[in-house]
Each structure stands twice: as C-alpha cells, then as structure tokens.
N, C-alpha and C positions, 0 to 999 in steps of 0.2 A: 328151306326154312331155317337151317342151321346158321346161315349167315345173318338172317334177320334176328334170330334168337341171340346171337352173339352181339349184334348191334344194340339190342334192348338191354342186355347186361352192361355193356360199355357205357350206355347213356343213362343207366339207372332207371329205366322204364321208357314208356312211349313218349316220343317227341314228334310234334307236328312236322311233316315233311320227310320223315324217315324213309318212306318208300321212294320218294324222288331222289334222296341222297343215295340210297342203295343202287338205284337205277343208274345214276351218274358214275358211281364208283365201280360197279360190277357189270354194267351193260344190261340190256333188256329195257322193258317199258315199265313205268311206274305202276301201272295197273296190276301187272303180274307180281311185282314186289309187294303191292298192297295186300294181295291175297296171302302171300307168305308172312307178312307182318301180322295180319289178323290171326293166322294159325300160331304163329310164335307167341303172340300175346296170351293165348290160352295156356301154352306150355310155360311161359314166363310166370304167369299167375300161380300155377301149380308149384313151380320150383321155388318161388319166393314166399309161398304159403300166404299169399294175399288173395283177396277176392278179385276175380276177373271182372272188370268194369262191364256194366250192362251194354254200354255203347262200344261199337267196334271203332277202330281207328278211322274208318270211312265217315263215321257219324260226326266226328269232331271237326 
C-alpha cells in the first residue's frame, strides 16, 4: 500500500489506470494493485483532509 500511496501523492490524487501502471512498474497483477490503491485512497483522503469519494477506484 505504501507504493500506491506514494503514487497517489505524486499524481496529486487518483488517476485512471494507476493500478495498471503500478503493475507494469513494480510487477504483479493489476487486480492486486487495485486493492492496494483502494486502501491507499482511504489513507490519502485522511492525510489530505479531504472527503474520501463514495466510489472506489474500481467504480470509475
């Protein structure tokens, strides 16, 4: 999750295709990275003091 959280901070928030990009850059499958991104979105929302979107990244 720390890699996904760092990517969210670098990108300034969620961007479509983030899980696929992380899978290409760090190995693994996009589905596993998607779970990490969803968890990181919760933490990112808390860190940036913004509301966590009602939709998860999978819903977008």
